[in-house]
C-alpha positions in Angstrom: 4.3 -19.5 -22.5 7.9 -20.5 -23.2 8.5 -21.5 -19.6 5.3 -23.6 -19.6 6.4 -25.4 -22.8 9.7 -26.4 -21.2 8.0 -27.6 -18.1 5.5 -29.6 -20.2 8.2 -31.4 -22.2 10.3 -32.2 -19.1 7.3 -33.5 -17.1 5.7 -35.5 -19.9 9.0 -37.1 -20.9 9.6 -38.1 -17.4 6.1 -39.5 -16.8 5.7 -41.4 -20.2 9.3 -42.3 -21.0 8.6 -41.1 -24.6 10.3 -38.4 -26.7 8.3 -35.2 -26.6 8.7 -32.1 -28.7 6.8 -29.1 -30.0 5.8 -28.8 -33.6 4.5 -25.8 -35.5 2.2 -23.2 -34.1 -1.4 -24.0 -35.2 -3.2 -21.1 -36.9 -7.0 -21.0 -36.6 -9.5 -18.2 -37.5 -10.7 -17.9 -33.9 -12.7 -15.1 -32.2 -10.5 -12.6 -30.3 -11.6 -13.8 -26.9 -10.4 -17.3 -27.6 -7.1 -15.9 -29.0 -6.6 -14.1 -25.8 -7.3 -17.2 -23.7 -5.5 -20.0 -25.6 -2.3 -20.7 -27.6 -2.4 -23.6 -30.0 0.7 -25.8 -30.7 1.4 -29.1 -32.4 2.8 -31.7 -30.0 4.8 -34.8 -31.1 4.9 -37.7 -28.7 6.7 -40.8 -29.7 5.7 -40.5 -33.3 2.2 -39.4 -32.6 0.8 -35.9 -33.2 -1.6 -34.1 -30.9 -3.0 -30.6 -30.6 -1.7 -28.7 -27.5 -4.1 -26.1 -26.2 -2.1 -23.9 -23.8 -4.1 -21.9 -21.3 -2.8 -18.4 -20.8 -4.5 -17.7 -17.5 -6.3 -20.2 -15.3 -7.9 -17.7 -13.0 -11.3 -17.6 -14.8 -11.1 -21.1 -16.4 -14.2 -23.3 -16.3 -14.2 -26.8 -17.7 -17.8 -26.4 -18.9 -16.9 -23.3 -20.9 -13.8 -25.0 -22.3 -16.0 -27.8 -23.7 -18.0 -25.2 -25.6 -14.8 -23.5 -26.9 -13.5 -26.9 -28.3 -16.1 -26.7 -31.0 -14.3 -23.7 -32.4 -10.8 -24.6 -31.5 -10.5 -28.1 -32.9 -9.6 -28.2 -36.6 -11.8 -30.6 -38.4 -9.4 -31.6 -41.1 -6.0 -31.5 -39.3 -4.0 -34.7 -38.7 -4.2 -34.8 -35.0 -4.9 -37.9 -32.9 -6.5 -35.8 -30.2 -5.9 -32.8 -28.1 -4.6 -31.9 -24.6 -5.2 -28.9 -22.4 -1.9 -27.6 -20.9 -1.8 -25.2 -17.9 0.9 -24.1 -15.5 -1.5 -24.5 -12.5 -5.1 -25.8 -12.1 -7.0 -25.9 -8.8 -7.9 -29.4 -7.5 -11.6 -28.7 -8.0 -11.0 -27.8 -11.7 -8.8 -30.9 -12.2 -11.5 -33.1 -10.8 -14.1 -31.6 -13.1 -11.8 -32.2 -16.1 -11.3 -35.8 -15.2 -15.1 -36.2 -14.8 -15.6 -34.7 -18.2 -12.9 -37.0 -19.8 -10.9 -34.0 -20.9 -7.2 -34.7 -21.3 -4.9 -32.2 -19.5 -1.4 -31.7 -18.2 -0.5 -29.3 -15.3 3.3 -29.9 -15.1 4.3 -31.1 -11.6 0.7 -31.3 -10.5 -1.3 -33.8 -12.6 -1.3 -35.6 -15.9 -4.6 -37.1 -17.2 -4.3 -38.3 -20.8 -6.3 -41.5 -21.5 -5.1 -41.6 -25.2 -1.6 -42.1 -23.9 -2.7 -44.6 -21.3 -1.3 -42.5 -18.5 -2.5 -40.6 -15.4 -0.5 -39.3 -12.5 -1.0 -36.8 -9.7 1.7 -35.2 -7.5 1.6 -36.1 -3.8 0.7 -33.4 -1.4 3.7 -32.5 0.7 2.1 -29.9 3.0 4.9 -27.5 2.2 4.3 -23.7 2.0 4.3 -22.5 -1.6 7.6 -20.9 -2.7 8.0 -17.1 -2.4 7.3 -15.0 -5.5 8.7 -11.7 -6.8 5.2 -10.2 -7.4 1.8 -11.3 -6.1 -1.2 -12.0 -8.3 -4.0 -9.4 -8.8 -6.3 -11.4 -6.4 -3.6 -11.4 -3.7 -3.0 -7.7 -4.3 -6.7 -7.1 -3.8 -6.6 -8.8 -0.4 -3.5 -6.7 0.6 -5.1 -3.5 -0.5 -8.3 -4.5 1.4 -6.2 -5.0 4.5 -4.2 -1.8 4.0 -7.5 0.2 3.9 -8.3 -1.1 7.4 -10.9 -3.7 6.4 -9.4 -6.8 8.1 -9.7 -6.2 11.8 -9.9 -9.8 12.8 -8.9 -13.2 11.3 -10.9 -13.9 8.1 -11.4 -17.1 6.1 -11.0 -17.5 2.3 -14.8 -17.8 2.0 -15.3 -14.5 3.9 -12.8 -12.8 1.6 -14.4 -14.2 -1.5 -17.8 -12.8 -0.4 -16.3 -9.4 0.3 -14.0 -9.1 -2.8 -16.0 -11.0 -5.5 -13.5 -13.8 -6.1 -14.0 -17.5 -5.7 -13.0 -19.2 -2.4 -10.3 -21.1 -4.4 -8.8 -17.9 -5.6 -8.7 -16.6 -2.0 -7.2 -19.8 -0.8 -4.4 -19.3 -3.3 -4.1 -15.7 -2.2 -3.6 -16.9 1.4 -0.9 -19.3 0.1 0.9 -16.4 -1.6 0.7 -14.1 1.4 2.0 -16.9 3.7 4.8 -17.8 1.3 6.0 -14.1 1.2 5.6 -13.6 5.0 3.1 -10.8 4.4 0.5 -11.9 6.9 -0.2 -14.4 9.7 -2.1 -17.6 8.9 -3.8 -19.5 11.7 -6.4 -22.3 11.9 -9.8 -22.3 13.5 -11.0 -25.8 13.3 -10.7 -26.9 9.7 -10.6 -23.4 8.3 -7.4 -21.4 7.6 -7.7 -17.8 8.7 -5.7 -14.7 7.6 -4.8 -11.9 10.1 -2.5 -8.9 9.9 -1.0 -8.0 13.2 1.2 -5.1 11.9 0.0 -1.5 11.5 -0.8 -0.4 7.9 2.5 1.5 7.6 4.6 -1.6 8.4 2.5 -3.8 6.1 2.8 -1.2 3.3 6.6 -1.1 3.5 6.7 -4.9 3.7 4.3 -5.5 0.8 5.4 -2.7 -1.5 8.1 -4.7 -3.3 5.5 -7.4 -4.2 2.9 -5.0 -5.5 2.6 -3.6 -9.0 0.4 -1.1 -10.9 -3.2 -2.1 -11.0 -3.5 -0.6 -14.5 -3.3 -3.2 -17.3 -4.4 -1.0 -20.2 -5.4 2.6 -20.8 -7.9 3.6 -23.5 -9.8 6.7 -24.6 -13.6 7.1 -24.9 -16.0 10.0 -25.1 -16.7 11.1 -21.5 -20.4 11.5 -22.2 -20.7 7.8 -22.9 -19.4 6.8 -19.5 -22.2 6.2 -17.0 -22.1 8.5 -14.0 -22.1 5.5 -11.6 -18.9 4.2 -13.2 -16.9 7.4 -12.9 -14.2 6.5 -10.3 -11.5 9.1 -10.5 -8.0 7.7 -11.0 -4.5 8.7 -11.9 -3.7 12.5 -12.0 -7.5 13.2 -11.7 -7.6 11.5 -8.3 -4.3 12.9 -7.2 -5.4 16.5 -8.1 -8.3 16.1 -5.6 -5.8 15.2 -2.9 -3.1 17.8 -3.6 -2.3 21.1 -5.2 -1.6 19.3 -8.5 -3.7 20.7 -11.4 -6.2 18.2 -12.8 -5.3 16.8 -16.3 -6.9 18.2 -19.4 -8.4 14.7 -20.1 -10.2 13.3 -17.0 -9.0 9.8 -15.9 -11.3 7.1 -14.5 -10.7 3.5 -13.5 -12.8 0.5 -14.4 -12.7 -3.2 -13.5 -13.0 -6.0 -15.9 -16.7 -6.6 -15.3 -17.7 -3.0 -15.7 -15.7 -2.7 -18.9 -17.3 -5.9 -20.3 -20.7 -4.4 -19.6 -19.7 -1.3 -21.7 -18.0 -3.2 -24.6 -20.0 -2.7 -27.7 -21.8 0.3 -26.3 -19.0 2.8 -26.3 -16.5 3.7 -29.1 -12.8 3.6 -28.4 -11.0 6.7 -29.5 -7.4 6.2 -30.7 -6.1 9.5 -29.3 -7.0 12.3 -26.9 -9.7 14.5 -28.5 -12.3 17.0 -27.5 -14.7 15.5 -25.0 -12.7 12.3 -24.4 -11.6 10.8 -21.1 -9.0 8.3 -20.3 -10.1 4.9 -18.9 -7.7 2.8 -16.9 -8.7 -0.9 -17.1 -7.6 -2.4 -13.8 -6.4 -5.9 -12.9 -8.8 -5.9 -9.9 -12.0 -4.0 -9.3 -11.3 -0.4 -8.2 -14.9 -0.1 -7.0 -14.0 -2.4 -4.1 -11.9 0.3 -2.4 -13.6 3.5 -3.7 -13.1 6.6 -1.5 -15.1 9.7 -2.2 -15.6 8.8 -5.9 -11.8 8.1 -6.1 -9.6 5.0 -6.2 -8.0 4.2 -2.9 -4.7 5.9 -1.9 -2.6 2.7 -2.0 -3.7 1.7 -5.5 -3.3 5.3 -6.7 0.3 5.4 -5.5 1.0 2.1 -7.3 -0.5 3.3 -10.5 1.7 6.5 -10.5 4.8 5.3 -8.8 6.8 5.1 -12.1 6.0 8.6 -13.2 9.0 10.8 -13.6 7.2 14.2 -13.2 8.6 15.7 -10.0 5.3 17.4 -9.2 3.5 14.0 -9.3 6.3 12.4 -7.2 6.0 15.1 -4.5 2.2 14.9 -4.4 2.4 11.1 -4.0 4.9 11.3 -1.2 2.8 13.9 0.6 -0.3 11.8 0.2 1.3 8.7 1.6 2.8 10.6 4.6 -0.7 11.9 5.5 -2.4 8.5 5.4 0.4 6.5 7.0 
């Protein structure tokens, strides 16, 4: 958020010629799902005060949903002249929808649409490849894991990947940008469509991509194992590794769930604060582990990434043996 704030001040000052600064954080009694999605800050622009609504993650952002959220976000008695949505990046389609709905927004370096300030500006397309990154996004990692598991045998379009992996075509277009920027795959054109292909064998792609990949696990919780539906029991962590090696299975079974499956269970299962009799560990993943399920287990590559920081020598040895076999 701090980086976005600096980018916003620099961009808006340049585009308007007015002094821009951040005021106090704005505290509102919001539902948890809105707190996780937005950060509220006071913005001062040339003597005028606005409410800045900073978007934490643009991946699942929808303008129509944002309009509904505004009813809860906007303070009815605060001295703001208006509000502005602020995001580090917004797809062109989303920006067009925001303009159509007359929602003021700023994506620093991309576009500024703020009628109350009497200003609108959009960055020119340069046709340049996006800059390389130090780590890829979860959607891009899902594409790479899909390829490593041997599922991309010929050039594929963003639309085809979206249908296979459950993302939007726009998310897959950004994934292709990231893969191209980091030289992890080959991009070609077939007519108007960009296509992704991997000419290298899995072993070479794995070695090349590994520095950009991270653990798929974003959070681990405990629930009663009996409350987890059988069709959601995808073995993960040491439970999956025990199936693939001489490692003894953990006392508490470990399973992986994607965001949608966990959302389906929320409110139906009780979270247990610590390991207890009859509990299991649930790893909540950044991408859907069911996409790459292998014999009721998470795939080998994601399993390695989830355990690569373990210091237990037995786990390290089992992981190395597993990767030697599959590569």
